[in-house]
N, CA, C and O of each residue as an XYZ file, in Angstrom:
844
protein
N       0.823     -1.209      0.066
C       0.018     -0.051     -0.027
C       0.886      1.271     -0.009
O       1.893      1.364      0.693
N       0.439      2.271     -0.813
C       1.217      3.510     -0.784
C       0.196      4.606     -0.601
O      -0.883      4.597     -1.193
N       0.592      5.598      0.283
C      -0.251      6.707      0.443
C       0.266      7.870     -0.279
O       1.409      8.268     -0.052
N      -0.573      8.504     -1.221
C      -0.152      9.711     -1.877
C      -0.493     10.938     -1.026
O      -1.257     10.876     -0.063
N       0.115     12.051     -1.433
C      -0.255     13.280     -0.723
C      -1.604     13.717     -1.248
O      -2.199     13.066     -2.107
N      -2.068     14.815     -0.723
C      -3.561     15.306     -1.116
C      -3.583     15.461     -2.612
O      -2.678     15.926     -3.306
N      -4.742     15.006     -3.002
C      -5.187     15.180     -4.503
C      -6.464     16.005     -4.459
O      -7.574     15.511     -4.259
N      -6.215     17.361     -4.671
C      -7.397     18.283     -4.478
C      -7.767     18.226     -2.938
O      -6.923     18.467     -2.075
N      -8.996     17.915     -2.665
C      -9.496     17.904     -1.278
C      -9.377     16.481     -0.688
O      -9.838     16.269      0.433
N      -8.825     15.572     -1.338
C      -8.797     14.177     -0.807
C      -7.354     13.632     -0.683
O      -6.395     14.223     -1.181
N      -7.248     12.454      0.020
C      -6.017     11.675     -0.079
C      -6.299     10.477     -0.912
O      -7.387      9.902     -0.941
N      -5.177     10.120     -1.629
C      -5.284      8.946     -2.503
C      -4.449      7.844     -1.904
O      -3.280      8.043     -1.573
N      -5.041      6.705     -1.769
C      -4.366      5.527     -1.251
C      -4.307      4.420     -2.434
O      -5.356      4.097     -2.990
N      -3.167      3.889     -2.782
C      -3.025      2.939     -3.806
C      -2.617      1.592     -3.292
O      -1.545      1.468     -2.699
N      -3.420      0.579     -3.492
C      -3.118     -0.746     -3.076
C      -2.938     -1.588     -4.338
O      -3.071     -1.118     -5.468
N      -2.626     -2.868     -4.078
C      -2.432     -3.801     -5.125
C      -3.771     -4.085     -5.845
O      -3.769     -4.600     -6.963
N      -4.937     -3.743     -5.194
C      -6.149     -4.047     -5.793
C      -6.723     -2.907     -6.526
O      -7.305     -3.041     -7.602
N      -6.538     -1.709     -5.887
C      -7.215     -0.501     -6.488
C      -6.687      0.808     -5.911
O      -5.761      0.762     -5.102
N      -7.246      2.032     -6.297
C      -6.975      3.205     -5.670
C      -8.216      3.719     -4.975
O      -9.326      3.450     -5.436
N      -8.068      4.454     -3.875
C      -9.125      4.987     -3.081
C      -8.965      6.385     -2.749
O      -7.811      6.761     -2.544
N      -9.856      7.185     -2.661
C      -9.731      8.566     -2.259
C     -10.658      8.913     -1.048
O     -11.750      8.356     -0.941
N     -10.239      9.802     -0.170
C     -11.048     10.135      0.936
C     -10.645     11.485      1.559
O      -9.491     11.883      1.404
N     -11.489     12.164      2.216
C     -11.143     13.499      2.713
C     -10.323     13.349      4.038
O      -9.633     14.272      4.471
N     -10.435     12.161      4.644
C      -9.653     12.055      5.867
C      -9.078     10.603      5.871
O      -9.656      9.724      5.232
N      -7.974     10.350      6.566
C      -7.335      8.990      6.567
C      -6.918      8.635      7.961
O      -6.387      9.414      8.753
N      -7.211      7.391      8.179
C      -6.697      6.792      9.416
C      -5.760      5.558      8.916
O      -6.100      4.708      8.094
N      -4.499      5.641      9.590
C      -3.540      4.645      9.093
C      -3.214      3.780     10.381
O      -2.683      4.259     11.383
N      -3.584      2.472     10.248
C      -3.308      1.472     11.230
C      -2.863      0.220     10.513
O      -3.698     -0.617     10.168
N      -1.545      0.063     10.273
C      -1.008     -0.924      9.436
C      -0.158     -1.963     10.192
O       0.727     -2.580      9.598
N      -0.412     -2.159     11.474
C       0.101     -3.217     12.313
C       1.677     -3.243     12.170
O       2.311     -2.200     12.332
N       2.287     -4.396     11.878
C       3.759     -4.596     11.865
C       4.417     -3.825     10.804
O       5.641     -3.696     10.807
N       3.613     -3.262      9.821
C       4.130     -2.422      8.775
C       4.185     -0.944      9.082
O       4.647     -0.134      8.278
N       3.705     -0.617     10.255
C       3.470      0.810     10.770
C       4.782      1.596     10.557
O       4.754      2.652      9.924
N       5.935      1.106     11.072
C       7.200      1.712     10.998
C       7.552      2.100      9.528
O       8.082      3.196      9.344
N       7.308      1.318      8.519
C       7.535      1.471      7.068
C       6.514      2.533      6.557
O       6.913      3.445      5.832
N       5.318      2.442      6.889
C       4.281      3.275      6.395
C       4.463      4.760      6.943
O       4.136      5.733      6.264
N       4.983      4.859      8.160
C       5.197      6.138      8.922
C       6.674      6.486      9.076
O       7.057      7.128     10.054
N       7.485      6.082      8.148
C       8.934      6.171      8.212
C       9.374      7.569      8.526
O      10.375      7.719      9.226
N       8.708      8.615      8.066
C       9.187     10.004      8.251
C       9.073     10.296      9.769
O       9.738     11.229     10.218
N       8.229      9.521     10.646
C       8.130      9.909     12.019
C       9.152      9.157     12.894
O       9.298      9.448     14.081
N       9.802      8.257     12.331
C      10.887      7.457     13.036
C      10.424      6.886     14.288
O      11.133      6.998     15.288
N       9.292      6.277     14.336
C       8.752      5.705     15.509
C       9.487      4.520     15.991
O       9.777      3.669     15.151
N       9.850      4.330     17.290
C      10.647      3.326     17.721
C       9.872      1.989     17.980
O       9.690      1.547     19.114
N       9.446      1.402     16.872
C       8.621      0.212     16.904
C       9.401     -1.110     16.664
O      10.144     -1.212     15.688
N       9.243     -2.064     17.501
C       9.832     -3.396     17.370
C       8.854     -4.391     17.056
O       7.893     -4.550     17.809
N       9.013     -5.143     15.924
C       8.136     -6.250     15.606
C       8.715     -7.591     16.056
O       9.861     -7.894     15.726
N       7.948     -8.417     16.811
C       8.406     -9.679     17.282
C       7.445    -10.844     16.903
O       6.227    -10.676     16.836
N       8.041    -12.005     16.665
C       7.315    -13.060     16.327
C       6.538    -13.779     17.484
O       7.150    -14.040     18.519
N       5.366    -14.072     17.367
C       4.563    -14.628     18.538
C       3.672    -15.847     18.139
O       2.593    -15.715     17.561
N       4.213    -17.033     18.495
C       3.372    -18.206     18.249
C       2.202    -18.387     19.270
O       2.323    -18.028     20.441
N       1.095    -18.946     18.788
C       0.047    -19.289     19.660
C      -0.517    -20.600     19.345
O      -0.359    -21.082     18.224
N      -1.211    -21.253     20.331
C      -1.389    -22.656     20.188
C      -2.967    -22.999     20.786
O      -3.577    -22.293     21.589
N      -3.401    -24.135     20.240
C      -4.675    -24.636     20.716
C      -4.360    -26.102     21.244
O      -3.880    -27.001     20.555
N      -4.705    -26.187     22.559
C      -4.304    -27.479     23.315
C      -5.561    -28.265     23.534
O      -6.634    -27.694     23.722
N      -5.434    -29.645     23.511
C      -6.666    -30.419     23.895
C      -6.906    -30.396     25.425
O      -5.984    -30.401     26.240
N      -8.237    -30.370     25.753
C      -8.574    -30.389     27.215
C      -8.997    -31.791     27.667
O      -9.599    -32.530     26.889
N      -8.694    -32.157     28.892
C      -8.984    -33.451     29.330
C     -10.343    -33.518     30.074
O     -10.806    -34.585     30.477
N     -10.912    -32.411     30.224
C     -12.247    -32.368     30.985
C     -12.929    -31.037     30.645
O     -12.379    -30.204     29.924
N     -14.075    -30.873     31.155
C     -14.869    -29.696     30.813
C     -14.683    -28.589     31.917
O     -15.463    -27.642     32.017
N     -13.654    -28.764     32.695
C     -13.463    -27.760     33.825
C     -13.091    -26.443     33.339
O     -13.310    -25.440     34.018
N     -12.466    -26.390     32.049
C     -12.103    -25.142     31.473
C     -13.027    -24.586     30.465
O     -12.670    -23.661     29.734
N     -14.254    -25.139     30.397
C     -15.189    -24.702     29.387
C     -15.864    -23.404     29.602
O     -16.123    -23.063     30.756
N     -16.168    -22.658     28.616
C     -16.705    -21.335     28.697
C     -17.979    -21.444     29.582
O     -18.179    -20.636     30.488
N     -18.835    -22.460     29.300
C     -20.081    -22.439     30.094
C     -19.937    -22.920     31.410
O     -20.952    -23.100     32.082
N     -18.703    -23.178     31.924
C     -18.433    -23.509     33.306
C     -17.801    -22.275     34.008
O     -17.194    -22.374     35.074
N     -17.979    -21.134     33.357
C     -17.592    -19.874     33.858
C     -16.029    -19.683     33.952
O     -15.511    -18.903     34.751
N     -15.345    -20.445     33.086
C     -13.859    -20.237     32.943
C     -13.682    -18.944     32.231
O     -14.278    -18.781     31.166
N     -12.843    -17.911     32.766
C     -12.583    -16.722     32.169
C     -11.377    -16.677     31.161
O     -10.572    -17.605     31.080
N     -11.309    -15.569     30.421
C     -10.029    -15.325     29.810
C      -8.922    -15.171     30.934
O      -9.210    -14.581     31.976
N      -7.844    -15.620     30.759
C      -6.809    -15.570     31.948
C      -5.444    -15.096     31.509
O      -5.019    -15.249     30.364
N      -4.792    -14.517     32.481
C      -3.449    -13.934     32.262
C      -2.544    -14.272     33.572
O      -2.878    -13.827     34.670
N      -1.518    -14.986     33.427
C      -0.635    -15.411     34.672
C       0.698    -14.721     34.400
O       1.261    -14.645     33.307
N       1.127    -14.213     35.606
C       2.524    -13.668     35.710
C       3.319    -14.716     36.449
O       3.163    -14.842     37.664
N       4.171    -15.481     35.775
C       4.947    -16.467     36.349
C       6.460    -15.985     36.437
O       6.843    -15.082     35.693
N       7.253    -16.541     37.275
C       8.620    -16.203     37.454
C       9.511    -16.351     36.081
O      10.542    -15.701     35.913
N       9.012    -17.247     35.157
C       9.654    -17.470     33.955
C       9.019    -16.933     32.722
O       9.458    -17.196     31.603
N       7.858    -16.087     32.961
C       7.291    -15.516     31.827
C       5.775    -15.102     31.992
O       5.250    -15.328     33.082
N       5.121    -14.580     31.101
C       3.791    -13.991     31.168
C       2.927    -14.873     30.166
O       3.304    -15.067     29.010
N       1.783    -15.377     30.662
C       1.028    -16.288     29.783
C      -0.373    -15.907     29.769
O      -0.841    -15.387     30.782
N      -1.144    -16.110     28.688
C      -2.600    -15.841     28.580
C      -3.294    -16.898     27.751
O      -2.700    -17.681     27.010
N      -4.642    -16.853     27.942
C      -5.354    -17.764     27.220
C      -6.894    -17.533     27.230
O      -7.342    -16.525     27.778
N      -7.656    -18.377     26.679
C      -9.089    -18.195     26.609
C      -9.699    -19.599     26.999
O      -9.092    -20.661     26.864
N     -10.988    -19.464     27.505
C     -11.671    -20.755     27.869
C     -11.994    -21.677     26.665
O     -12.007    -21.190     25.535
N     -12.236    -22.889     26.849
C     -12.670    -23.901     25.848
C     -14.011    -23.535     25.349
O     -14.973    -23.484     26.114
N     -14.104    -23.268     24.041
C     -15.359    -22.955     23.455
C     -15.946    -24.044     22.573
O     -17.160    -24.153     22.401
N     -15.018    -24.868     22.005
C     -15.463    -25.843     21.142
C     -15.635    -27.217     21.700
O     -15.931    -28.186     21.001
N     -15.425    -27.262     23.059
C     -15.519    -28.591     23.735
C     -14.332    -29.470     23.658
O     -14.350    -30.579     24.191
N     -13.189    -28.975     22.947
C     -12.108    -29.801     22.619
C     -10.708    -29.146     22.920
O      -9.755    -29.781     23.370
N     -10.693    -27.819     22.625
C      -9.437    -27.251     22.804
C      -9.476    -25.948     23.638
O     -10.528    -25.345     23.856
N      -8.258    -25.549     24.094
C      -8.188    -24.193     24.770
C      -6.970    -23.483     24.132
O      -5.926    -24.084     23.879
N      -7.155    -22.251     23.903
C      -6.131    -21.399     23.276
C      -5.283    -20.815     24.342
O      -5.771    -20.324     25.360
N      -3.954    -20.872     24.093
C      -3.071    -20.345     25.083
C      -1.727    -19.879     24.383
O      -1.393    -20.400     23.318
N      -1.007    -18.959     24.945
C       0.182    -18.429     24.314
C       1.077    -17.710     25.476
O       0.681    -17.530     26.628
N       2.309    -17.344     24.982
C       3.173    -16.616     25.948
C       3.141    -15.200     25.517
O       3.358    -14.927     24.336
N       2.869    -14.220     26.449
C       2.777    -12.848     26.105
C       4.275    -12.269     26.115
O       4.578    -11.361     25.340
N       5.174    -12.801     26.985
C       6.500    -12.250     27.029
C       7.339    -12.927     25.955
O       6.887    -13.788     25.200
N       8.614    -12.472     25.937
C       9.589    -12.874     24.888
C       9.215    -12.618     23.442
O       8.233    -11.916     23.200
N       9.835    -13.071     22.606
C       9.555    -12.888     21.104
C      10.797    -12.552     20.327
O      11.550    -11.658     20.713
N      11.023    -13.245     19.247
C      12.099    -13.069     18.302
C      11.910    -11.882     17.489
O      10.814    -11.708     16.957
N      12.949    -10.960     17.315
C      12.755     -9.856     16.477
C      12.554    -10.185     15.056
O      13.203    -11.087     14.527
N      11.655     -9.468     14.398
C      11.342     -9.718     12.992
C      11.810     -8.459     12.227
O      11.337     -7.338     12.416
N      12.855     -8.779     11.283
C      13.344     -7.774     10.469
C      12.360     -7.197      9.382
O      12.262     -5.998      9.120
N      11.679     -8.160      8.816
C      10.835     -7.928      7.623
C       9.540     -8.668      7.880
O       9.541     -9.895      7.786
N       8.431     -8.011      8.198
C       7.209     -8.677      8.494
C       6.591     -9.572      7.345
O       5.728    -10.424      7.555
N       7.131     -9.282      6.114
C       6.714    -10.175      4.918
C       7.371    -11.458      5.016
O       6.929    -12.390      4.344
N       8.419    -11.630      5.807
C       9.151    -12.846      5.875
C       9.286    -13.475      7.282
O      10.269    -14.142      7.604
N       8.283    -13.232      8.067
C       8.289    -13.842      9.421
C       8.238    -15.376      9.314
O       7.533    -15.973      8.500
N       9.033    -15.941     10.193
C       9.069    -17.414     10.198
C       7.855    -17.956     10.864
O       7.672    -17.736     12.061
N       6.963    -18.695     10.115
C       5.756    -19.165     10.676
C       5.849    -20.685     11.020
O       4.847    -21.335     11.319
N       7.030    -21.186     10.966
C       7.217    -22.604     11.386
C       7.283    -22.669     12.929
O       7.988    -21.887     13.568
N       6.555    -23.593     13.485
C       6.654    -23.658     15.022
C       7.853    -24.569     15.396
O       8.079    -25.647     14.845
N       8.559    -24.053     16.335
C       9.767    -24.800     16.823
C       9.486    -25.320     18.212
O       8.610    -24.806     18.908
N      10.237    -26.356     18.630
C      10.168    -26.935     19.975
C      10.377    -25.798     21.019
O       9.706    -25.752     22.049
N      11.309    -24.908     20.717
C      11.557    -23.853     21.728
C      10.432    -22.918     22.004
O      10.396    -22.312     23.075
N       9.467    -22.760     21.055
C       8.322    -21.957     21.133
C       7.329    -22.529     22.253
O       6.478    -21.806     22.770
N       7.483    -23.767     22.564
C       6.600    -24.439     23.563
C       7.214    -24.622     24.914
O       6.532    -25.006     25.864
N       8.491    -24.353     25.017
C       9.304    -24.640     26.245
C       8.627    -24.141     27.566
O       8.275    -24.902     28.467
N       8.483    -22.787     27.584
C       7.919    -22.195     28.871
C       6.465    -22.328     28.861
O       5.925    -22.460     29.960
N       5.724    -22.315     27.793
C       4.274    -22.409     27.691
C       3.821    -23.815     28.257
O       2.953    -23.887     29.127
N       4.431    -24.903     27.738
C       4.137    -26.150     28.286
C       4.368    -26.326     29.766
O       3.572    -26.966     30.453
N       5.482    -25.748     30.275
C       5.648    -25.674     31.676
C       4.616    -24.975     32.403
O       4.219    -25.433     33.474
N       4.151    -23.925     31.930
C       3.071    -23.101     32.569
C       1.747    -23.950     32.566
O       1.041    -23.936     33.574
N       1.419    -24.626     31.558
C       0.225    -25.441     31.514
C       0.377    -26.538     32.481
O      -0.571    -26.744     33.239
N       1.413    -27.263     32.567
C       1.585    -28.371     33.423
C       1.457    -27.901     34.939
O       0.988    -28.672     35.776
N       1.859    -26.698     35.254
C       1.896    -26.204     36.639
C       0.474    -25.648     36.973
O      -0.080    -25.909     38.041
N      -0.052    -24.916     36.062
C      -1.329    -24.185     36.481
C      -2.611    -24.677     35.806
O      -3.699    -24.376     36.296
N      -2.532    -25.371     34.777
C      -3.716    -25.900     34.144
C      -3.618    -27.376     33.817
O      -3.532    -27.773     32.655
N      -3.634    -28.184     34.875
C      -3.267    -29.621     34.680
C      -4.271    -30.407     33.775
O      -3.933    -31.478     33.273
N      -5.396    -29.914     33.591
C      -6.390    -30.677     32.759
C      -6.342    -30.263     31.245
O      -7.215    -30.522     30.416
N      -5.224    -29.604     31.033
C      -4.925    -29.250     29.566
C      -3.722    -30.137     29.111
O      -2.697    -30.165     29.792
N      -3.841    -30.830     28.011
C      -2.643    -31.499     27.471
C      -1.696    -30.493     26.846
O      -2.024    -29.671     25.991
N      -0.423    -30.654     27.392
C       0.514    -29.463     26.869
C       1.079    -29.794     25.398
O       1.966    -29.102     24.899
N       0.531    -30.859     24.761
C       0.979    -31.048     23.380
C      -0.178    -30.506     22.502
O      -1.291    -31.031     22.546
N       0.094    -29.470     21.720
C      -0.943    -28.717     20.953
C      -1.480    -29.569     19.838
O      -0.785    -30.464     19.358
N      -2.724    -29.311     19.403
C      -3.371    -29.804     18.230
C      -3.065    -29.070     17.037
O      -2.828    -29.636     15.970
N      -3.063    -27.715     17.199
C      -2.763    -26.843     16.081
C      -2.076    -25.489     16.631
O      -2.084    -25.217     17.832
N      -1.528    -24.726     15.727
C      -0.824    -23.460     16.005
C      -0.824    -22.549     14.884
O      -1.137    -22.905     13.747
N      -0.473    -21.370     15.197
C      -0.213    -20.294     14.259
C       0.824    -19.283     14.757
O       1.105    -19.230     15.954
N       1.388    -18.493     13.864
C       2.382    -17.650     14.322
C       1.916    -16.184     13.830
O       1.654    -15.970     12.647
N       1.832    -15.201     14.822
C       1.497    -13.930     14.517
C       2.590    -13.008     14.878
O       3.728    -13.440     15.060
N       2.265    -11.617     15.003
C       3.273    -10.693     15.439
C       2.832     -9.665     16.275
O       1.717     -9.183     16.076
N       3.589     -9.231     17.242
C       3.433     -8.099     18.044
C       4.186     -6.910     17.555
O       5.342     -7.072     17.165
N       3.618     -5.695     17.540
C       4.456     -4.549     17.257
C       4.524     -3.764     18.599
O       3.524     -3.277     19.128
N       5.765     -3.681     19.099
C       6.003     -3.195     20.545
C       6.522     -1.662     20.532
O       7.299     -1.245     19.674
N       6.070     -0.978     21.445
C       6.653      0.406     21.712
C       7.571      0.178     22.997
O       7.455     -0.802     23.734
N       8.464      1.169     23.166
C       9.462      0.952     24.354
C       8.671      0.783     25.692
O       9.044     -0.047     26.522
N       7.561      1.585     25.899
C       6.806      1.474     27.182
C       5.619      0.537     27.124
O       4.929      0.332     28.123
N       5.368     -0.059     25.897
C       4.326     -1.093     25.688
C       2.979     -0.419     25.712
O       1.983     -1.133     25.822
N       2.859      0.844     25.623
C       1.561      1.619     25.458
C       1.512      1.900     23.972
O       2.518      1.949     23.263
N       0.221      2.089     23.534
C       0.030      2.336     22.122
C       0.511      3.721     21.650
O       0.851      4.563     22.481
N       0.543      3.959     20.369
C       0.810      5.214     19.848
C      -0.452      5.568     18.964
O      -0.751      4.963     17.935
N      -1.192      6.692     19.538
C      -2.405      7.119     18.997
C      -2.347      8.653     18.751
O      -2.373      9.419     19.714
N      -2.270      9.096     17.513
C      -1.953     10.619     17.388
C      -2.391     10.995     15.996
O      -2.765     10.190     15.143
N      -2.304     12.330     15.852
C      -2.516     13.080     14.570
C      -1.237     13.174     13.784
O      -0.196     13.441     14.385
N      -1.237     12.976     12.507
C       0.041     13.113     11.732
C       0.479     14.510     11.812
O      -0.327     15.406     11.561
N       1.742     14.783     12.155
C       2.255     16.160     12.357
C       2.271     16.953     11.000
O       2.130     18.176     10.977
N       2.457     16.166      9.831
C       2.605     16.858      8.639
C       1.286     16.951      7.690
O       1.271     17.651      6.678
N       0.277     16.238      8.087
C      -0.866     16.214      7.292
C      -2.195     16.371      8.145
O      -2.513     15.563      9.018
N      -2.896     17.430      7.824
C      -4.234     17.571      8.463
C      -5.080     16.506      8.051
O      -4.918     16.026      6.929
N      -5.996     16.057      8.841
C      -6.895     15.028      8.590
C      -6.326     13.640      8.380
O      -6.950     12.773      7.767
N      -5.081     13.446      8.923
C      -4.646     12.123      8.943
C      -4.277     11.764     10.381
O      -3.602     12.547     11.049
N      -4.723     10.547     10.898
C      -4.397     10.083     12.192
C      -3.780      8.699     12.027
O      -3.835      8.084     10.962
N      -3.218      8.256     13.077
C      -2.528      6.929     13.006
C      -2.436      6.164     14.372
O      -2.248      6.762     15.432
N      -2.575      4.840     14.283
C      -2.328      4.064     15.554
C      -1.377      3.004     15.280
O      -1.397      2.404     14.205
N      -0.502      2.733     16.247
C       0.581      1.793     15.984
C       1.101      1.329     17.333
O       0.793      1.933     18.360
N       1.916      0.222     17.338
C       2.575     -0.279     18.491
C       1.585     -0.827     19.555
O       1.698     -0.520     20.741
N       0.675     -1.594     19.121
C      -0.415     -1.995     19.949
C       0.026     -3.087     21.011
O      -0.717     -3.453     21.922
N       1.275     -3.559     20.809
C       1.998     -4.364     21.873
C       1.257     -5.612     22.395
O       1.406     -6.036     23.541
N       0.466     -6.159     21.493
C      -0.212     -7.461     21.848
C      -1.536     -7.346     22.632
O      -2.184     -8.366     22.866
N      -1.965     -6.104     23.053
C      -3.170     -6.046     23.694
C      -4.094     -4.963     23.242
O      -5.019     -4.574     23.954
N      -3.826     -4.444     21.978
C      -4.681     -3.343     21.466
C      -6.124     -3.795     21.029
O      -7.043     -2.986     20.899
N      -6.254     -5.155     20.811
C      -7.604     -5.674     20.455
C      -8.639     -5.359     21.528
O      -9.818     -5.174     21.224
N      -8.210     -5.300     22.751
C      -9.151     -5.018     23.896
C      -9.794     -3.662     23.874
O     -10.781     -3.402     24.562
N      -9.201     -2.784     23.053
C      -9.541     -1.323     23.158
C      -9.998     -0.975     21.827
O     -10.069      0.238     21.632
N     -10.335     -1.748     20.836
C     -10.528     -1.276     19.509
C     -11.739     -0.276     19.370
O     -11.728      0.629     18.535
N     -12.694     -0.477     20.167
C     -13.892      0.472     20.050
C     -13.494      1.863     20.306
O     -13.733      2.745     19.481
N     -12.911      2.087     21.393
C     -12.474      3.396     21.886
C     -11.339      4.023     21.119
O     -11.261      5.235     20.920
N     -10.453      3.122     20.694
C      -9.220      3.591     19.925
C      -9.785      4.012     18.586
O      -9.445      5.073     18.064
N     -10.637      3.190     18.038
C     -11.167      3.564     16.751
C     -11.931      4.886     16.710
O     -11.808      5.674     15.772
N     -12.722      5.099     17.756
C     -13.408      6.347     17.845
C     -12.442      7.531     17.943
O     -12.613      8.541     17.261
N     -11.449      7.396     18.782
C     -10.478      8.551     18.950
C      -9.719      8.773     17.614
O      -9.413      9.915     17.271
N      -9.410      7.676     16.850
C      -8.656      7.906     15.577
C      -9.563      8.585     14.561
O      -9.083      9.384     13.757
N     -10.844      8.296     14.573
C     -11.792      8.991     13.606
C     -11.966     10.438     14.133
O     -12.037     11.347     13.306
N     -12.031     10.681     15.321
C     -12.161     12.149     15.804
C     -10.788     12.922     15.324
O     -10.829     14.047     14.825
N      -9.673     12.252     15.513
C      -8.521     13.083     15.142
C      -8.469     13.370     13.654
O      -8.089     14.465     13.239
N      -8.861     12.360     12.829
C      -8.753     12.475     11.389
C      -9.727     13.412     10.902
O      -9.413     14.143      9.962
N     -11.018     13.497     11.488
C     -11.958     14.252     10.955
C     -12.079     15.645     11.550
O     -12.278     16.612     10.814
N     -11.953     15.776     12.980
C     -12.007     16.972     13.626
C     -10.706     17.560     14.157
O     -10.655     18.690     14.644
N      -9.672     16.759     14.044
C      -8.398     17.301     14.634
C      -8.162     17.255     16.096
O      -7.141     17.704     16.615
N      -9.241     16.638     16.816
C      -9.123     16.567     18.296
C     -10.075     15.488     18.736
O     -10.909     15.061     17.938
N      -9.993     15.021     19.979
C     -10.837     14.122     20.521
C     -11.077     14.334     22.001
O     -10.211     14.848     22.708
N     -12.245     13.942     22.470
C     -12.593     14.104     23.869
C     -11.957     12.891     24.715
O     -11.876     12.953     25.941
N     -11.538     11.846     24.013
C     -10.930     10.776     24.800
C      -9.496     11.139     25.393
O      -8.737     11.836     24.720
N      -9.144     10.696     26.577
C      -7.947     11.230     27.247
C      -6.785     10.404     26.614
O      -6.402      9.406     27.225
N      -6.243     10.722     25.522
C      -5.220      9.881     24.929
C      -3.865     10.606     24.927
O      -2.979     10.176     24.189
N      -3.652     11.662     25.692
C      -2.407     12.331     25.739
C      -1.262     11.345     26.049
O      -0.196     11.448     25.443
N      -1.445     10.457     26.917
C      -0.388      9.590     27.334
C      -0.069      8.579     26.254
O       0.826      7.759     26.456
N      -0.752      8.589     25.115
C      -0.517      7.748     23.945
C       0.107      8.541     22.824
O       0.324      8.012     21.734
N       0.395      9.791     23.072
C       0.995     10.656     22.062
C       2.367     10.176     21.488
O       3.214      9.672     22.226
N       2.536     10.330     20.306
C       3.830     10.035     19.712
C       4.991     11.021     20.129
O       6.165     10.838     19.808
N       4.560     12.028     20.837
C       5.630     12.963     21.451
C       5.955     12.672     22.958
O       6.752     13.378     23.575
N       5.350     11.676     23.488
C       5.563     11.418     24.836
C       7.121     10.970     25.179
O       7.820     10.460     24.303
N       7.537     11.166     26.322
C       8.902     10.806     26.630
C       9.427      9.521     26.161
O      10.523      9.429     25.607
N       8.619      8.492     26.391
C       9.091      7.174     26.083
C       9.394      6.971     24.567
O      10.301      6.223     24.200
N       8.627      7.640     23.726
C       8.750      7.561     22.377
C       9.831      8.639     21.834
O      10.698      8.303     21.027
N       9.727      9.836     22.287
C      10.657     10.905     21.883
C      12.033     10.537     22.199
O      12.935     10.661     21.371
N      12.229     10.052     23.469
C      13.625      9.798     23.912
C      14.228      8.638     23.202
O      15.449      8.594     23.051
N      13.441      7.685     22.752
C      13.924      6.469     22.058
C      14.323      6.790     20.631
O      15.124      6.088     20.014
N      13.722      7.912     20.102
C      14.074      8.275     18.651
C      15.259      9.257     18.543
O      15.732      9.551     17.445
N      15.735      9.765     19.716
C      16.891     10.549     19.710
C      18.225      9.897     19.304
O      18.532      8.795     19.759
N      19.017     10.569     18.452
C      20.262      9.887     18.110
C      21.258      9.677     19.280
O      22.333      9.111     19.082
């Protein structure tokens, strides 16, 4: 995707499929944010994150048994997961660690034994009714900021352009409010949401971009 500068009263966005024009633009390009927003020199790190679906040995972790989404802080890592919804598997993954990804187009999506080392230990210690040998897996990516808070701001060079980046593995929980704030910034240039601590000019971001 390539974003052109203003064409008359609109922005033009060119993709492999087509071209689009709009009076306002919101840029949220995940692990490609650093490339799309290169002029801002945002200190974003992309890391590889495997996730797994494990067989359950009983219904104790079923959603209809009031099992919640969970997050554990262990001495050897941070782990999260979701209740069993299909009667057969439970999704779990490690929130900590992650191998740096130089090019998001070439992330290694092959699951390795080392990807399961700490996660299997966690399951055996904390969720004994889960089989630590997964049935299936996939590999995604986190885009991390230095302080692990998001970047949500208005583009300094273009009026009516806002951007969101660096969601650090937990942005999905805030999609509704973040989406509203991004639209406000793009359309009105301001938002009533208290997002100052997510600014691209905050110390954690600004200090990390200094030479």
